[in-house]
N, C-alpha and C positions, 0 to 999 in steps of 0.2 A: 504493500499499499504506499504510494508516495505521500510524503508529508508536506510537500510544497508543489503548487501548481502556479505556473507563470503564463501570462499572455500579454504580448506587447503590441504596440502600434506607433507609427511615426507620422507626424504632420509637420513637414518643413524641418525647421531647426529644433523641434521638441519631440521627444519620444517618451512614451509612458508605458510602464510595465506594471500590471496587476499581479500581485503576489498573494496567494491564498495559503496561509500556514495552518495546517490541519491538526498538529499535535495539541491535545487538550491541556497539558500542564507544563510543557517545556518551551522556553523561548528558542528562537533560531537566529543565527547570524547568517546573513546572505552576502556572498561576495559580489562586489561590483567593480573589482579591480582590473578586470579583462575587458574594458570598454574599448571600442574602435578609436583610433587616433582622433583627437579633436572633440571627443564627447566627455562630459562629466556629469555625475549625479548632483542634482541641486536641491532636491526636496523629497522627503518621505512623508506621505499621509498614511496614518494607520487608524483602523477602527477595531476596537476589541472590548471585551468585558473583563472585570476583575476575576469573575468566577464563572466558568462555563455553564454551570447549573444554577445560577442566581435566578430567583423567582420574581424579581422586581419587573415593572414594566420597562419596555425598550428605552424611553428616553432616560430613565434613571440608571439603566443597566449598561448602556454603551458609552464608550469613551472614544472621543475623536481627538487626535493629536497631529500636529504638523511639525516636523523637524527640518529646519534649514540645514543642509549638509555643508560642511567646510570642504573646500577643494584641495586636494584630491582626497576622496575617501575611498577605502578598500572594502568596506563592508557596512551593512545596515542590520539593525536588530529588529526583529518581529516578536511581539509578545505571543504567548500561547494562544491558539485558536483565533487568529487575527487575519485581517485583510489589509493589505498595504498597497499603495499606489506610489511607485518610484517614478519621479519625474527626472529625465535626462535633458540636457541642453547641449547643443553643439556650440563650441566656442567660435567666436568670430575670427576669420582669417584676415591677416593684415593685407 
């Protein structure tokens, strides 16, 4: 059973990669160090819950976070049972 699913798309100088981390209790580090030349990771959006089996309603249960990434970054952290959106940007060429 794969613990990480990824789906990406590109629109001009911006690429987006959806990351679905399926492990219910362990965080995961995802490597982004092998990007094509001229690209860098700039932002990670995550959606997760503190407890997978929490019984509260969705607005109180879900946590949304946006992390601006320092360049260059080699990996990003995903909380257990989370969805992430990794935003990549092509650097301007002189």
